[in-house]
C-alpha positions in Angstrom: 79.2 151.0 53.8 81.4 151.0 56.6 79.3 151.6 59.8 76.1 151.5 57.9 77.3 148.0 57.2 77.4 146.9 60.7 74.4 149.2 61.9 72.5 146.8 59.7 74.0 143.5 60.7 73.1 144.5 64.0 69.6 145.3 63.5 69.1 141.9 61.3 71.0 139.9 64.0 68.8 141.7 67.0 65.9 140.4 64.8 66.9 137.0 64.6 67.4 136.3 60.8 69.0 133.4 59.9 73.1 133.6 59.3 72.2 132.8 55.7 69.7 135.7 55.3 71.8 138.2 57.1 74.7 137.2 55.1 72.4 137.8 52.0 70.6 141.3 52.6 74.2 142.6 53.5 75.7 141.5 50.1 72.6 143.2 48.1 73.5 146.3 50.1 76.7 146.4 49.0 75.6 145.6 45.6 73.5 148.5 45.6 75.8 151.0 46.9 78.5 149.6 44.6 76.1 149.9 41.7 75.9 154.2 42.7 79.3 154.6 44.4 77.2 156.7 46.7 76.6 156.5 50.6 72.8 154.8 50.6 72.2 157.6 53.0 72.4 160.4 49.9 70.0 157.7 48.4 66.2 157.1 48.1 63.5 155.9 46.1 64.6 157.2 42.4 67.9 155.0 43.0 65.8 152.0 44.3 63.6 151.8 41.6 66.2 152.5 39.0 68.2 149.7 40.8 65.4 147.0 40.6 64.8 147.8 37.3 68.3 147.3 36.2 68.1 143.5 38.0 65.2 143.0 36.1 65.6 144.8 32.7 69.6 144.2 32.6 71.0 141.8 34.6 67.7 139.6 34.0 67.4 138.2 37.4 65.1 135.5 38.7 62.0 136.6 40.4 63.4 135.3 44.1 66.9 137.4 43.5 64.9 140.6 42.7 62.9 139.8 46.0 66.0 139.5 47.8 67.2 142.5 46.9 64.0 144.3 47.5 63.6 143.2 50.8 67.2 144.1 51.7 66.7 147.3 50.7 63.2 147.9 52.5 64.6 146.6 55.9 67.7 149.0 55.5 65.9 151.8 54.9 63.1 151.1 57.2 64.7 149.3 60.0 68.7 151.0 59.9 67.6 154.7 58.7 64.1 154.6 60.1 62.7 156.0 56.8 59.5 155.7 55.5 59.1 152.7 52.8 56.6 154.0 49.9 55.6 150.5 48.7 53.2 152.2 45.8 56.1 154.1 44.5 58.4 151.1 45.2 56.3 148.1 44.4 57.3 144.4 44.9 57.6 142.5 41.9 55.0 140.4 41.0 55.5 136.7 41.2 54.2 134.2 38.4 52.1 131.6 39.7 54.6 128.6 38.3 53.5 125.4 39.1 56.4 122.9 40.3 57.3 119.9 38.3 57.1 116.8 40.3 57.9 113.2 40.0 55.7 110.3 40.5 56.5 107.2 43.1 57.9 105.0 40.5 60.2 107.8 39.2 61.6 108.6 42.7 62.0 104.9 43.0 63.9 104.7 39.9 66.2 107.4 41.4 67.1 105.9 44.5 67.6 102.8 43.0 70.0 104.3 40.6 72.1 105.9 43.2 75.0 103.2 43.9 76.5 104.9 47.0 75.2 104.2 50.3 75.7 107.5 51.9 74.0 109.5 48.5 71.4 107.2 48.9 70.8 107.7 52.4 70.6 111.5 51.8 68.2 111.6 48.5 65.8 109.1 50.7 65.8 111.0 53.5 65.2 114.3 51.5 62.3 112.9 49.7 60.5 111.2 52.7 61.1 114.1 55.1 60.0 117.1 52.7 63.6 118.5 53.6 65.2 121.4 51.9 68.6 120.7 51.1 70.1 122.7 53.3 68.2 121.4 56.0 69.3 118.0 55.2 72.9 119.1 55.0 72.9 120.7 58.6 71.1 117.5 60.4 73.0 116.0 63.2 73.0 112.2 64.2 70.8 113.0 67.1 67.8 114.8 65.1 67.1 111.5 64.3 64.4 110.5 66.7 63.8 106.7 66.1 61.7 106.0 68.9 59.2 108.6 67.7 59.8 108.2 64.2 60.6 111.7 63.7 63.3 113.8 62.3 64.1 117.2 64.1 64.8 119.8 61.7 66.9 122.8 63.3 66.7 126.5 62.3 65.0 125.9 58.7 64.0 128.8 56.6 62.9 131.7 59.0 65.4 130.1 61.5 62.3 127.7 62.6 62.4 124.2 64.3 60.1 121.9 63.4 59.6 118.1 63.6 58.8 115.8 60.3 58.7 112.3 59.0 61.0 109.7 59.4 60.1 106.8 57.1 60.6 103.0 58.5 62.6 102.7 54.9 65.0 105.5 55.5 65.5 104.4 58.8 66.6 101.3 57.7 68.9 102.8 55.4 70.5 105.4 57.8 71.5 102.7 60.0 73.0 100.7 57.4 75.0 103.9 56.2 75.7 104.7 60.0 77.2 101.3 60.4 79.2 101.6 57.2 80.4 105.4 57.9 80.1 106.0 61.4 79.3 109.6 61.6 79.3 110.8 65.4 78.5 114.7 64.7 76.9 116.1 61.4 74.9 113.2 59.8 76.4 113.6 56.5 79.9 115.4 56.8 81.8 116.3 54.2 85.4 115.3 53.2 86.1 117.2 56.7 84.0 115.5 59.5 83.4 118.5 61.5 81.6 120.3 58.7 78.6 118.8 56.8 78.4 118.0 52.9 77.6 120.9 51.0 74.2 121.2 48.9 76.2 121.3 45.9 77.4 118.3 46.0 74.1 116.7 46.8 72.8 118.7 43.7 75.4 116.9 41.5 74.6 113.4 43.0 71.1 114.1 42.2 71.9 115.0 38.9 73.9 112.0 38.0 71.2 109.4 39.9 68.4 111.4 37.6 70.7 110.7 34.4 71.6 107.1 35.2 67.4 106.3 35.8 66.9 108.0 32.5 64.2 110.3 33.5 63.9 113.2 31.2 61.7 115.7 33.2 63.1 118.8 33.7 63.6 118.5 37.8 66.3 119.4 40.4 66.8 118.1 44.0 64.1 120.6 45.6 61.6 118.4 43.2 61.9 115.6 45.7 60.5 118.1 48.4 57.6 118.9 46.1 57.2 115.2 45.2 56.9 114.3 49.3 53.9 116.9 49.6 52.3 116.1 46.5 52.6 112.2 47.3 51.3 112.5 50.8 48.1 114.5 49.4 47.3 112.2 47.3 47.4 109.4 49.6 45.2 111.5 51.9 47.2 113.5 54.5 45.1 116.7 55.3 47.1 120.0 54.0 47.5 121.6 58.0 49.9 118.4 58.5 51.2 119.0 55.2 52.2 122.4 56.1 53.5 121.4 59.2 56.0 118.9 57.9 57.5 121.1 55.2 57.4 124.2 57.6 55.6 126.7 55.4 54.8 130.0 57.2 51.7 130.6 55.0 49.0 128.1 54.2 48.3 129.2 51.3 51.9 128.5 50.3 51.1 124.9 50.9 47.7 125.2 49.0 50.0 125.3 45.7 50.1 121.3 46.2 46.1 121.1 45.3 46.4 122.3 41.8 49.3 119.8 41.0 47.7 116.5 42.3 45.3 114.7 40.2 43.8 112.5 42.4 40.3 114.1 42.5 40.5 115.6 39.0 40.5 112.0 37.4 37.0 111.5 38.9 35.7 114.3 37.0 34.3 113.4 33.8 34.1 116.3 30.9 30.6 117.2 29.8 31.0 115.7 26.5 31.8 112.0 28.5 27.8 112.9 29.8 26.3 113.2 26.5 24.2 110.1 25.5 25.3 110.1 22.1 28.7 110.8 20.0 29.0 114.1 18.6 
């Protein structure tokens, strides 16, 4: 892409997109251009439509990946080239409403008890008890743990937004024991290089190992700890407004998905058959 690559990069930086999003959008545009072997200035709606169709039917990519590609091209043509984007001719893929799988409180406890390494236990406990994304946990600094206010300062979360979330007393106890044993001085959870954070893939491996050791057979991932955090808060009576703030959701509708997961109120509802005087 050459000069257009640099122009798009500058436009993204001027909009204050996160480094991760900038890199993602640029990579999708490079892939789009490589797919056709032509300058994006020479292409338009038909090429974009066929490329998205190729990602769906041939590459069989996930909905999130296809939407990333869509957003990257939309930004490039609208912002960098100043062209009009026809959403009717170039429709965004419709998301399938799939409910996340969550763990019970007992299952979370079992996973933590199955994590023998103190550092790994501290990471998983922090992710669950604060409802963090994996990348947010890896980028925590020691000074982000505010024990006086019992809060965790999350910097540069999704959308490059900062927020505060909960610091559980049990998590603080684990973190204090972890700090005394490992003495991290900058990154709260450093990797092999003490100046760089542990990788997300390393934490994912830790979670899978603990899940296997716990004997839990559910099809869950590291991100399920975040879903479980929100669901358990809702079931304990926390209102959706506070849960939205703890999770850092931009849209309230995103947080409302947990209403479909919790069974707190559903268990109180009786089937009409149970209301009949006699058995059928």
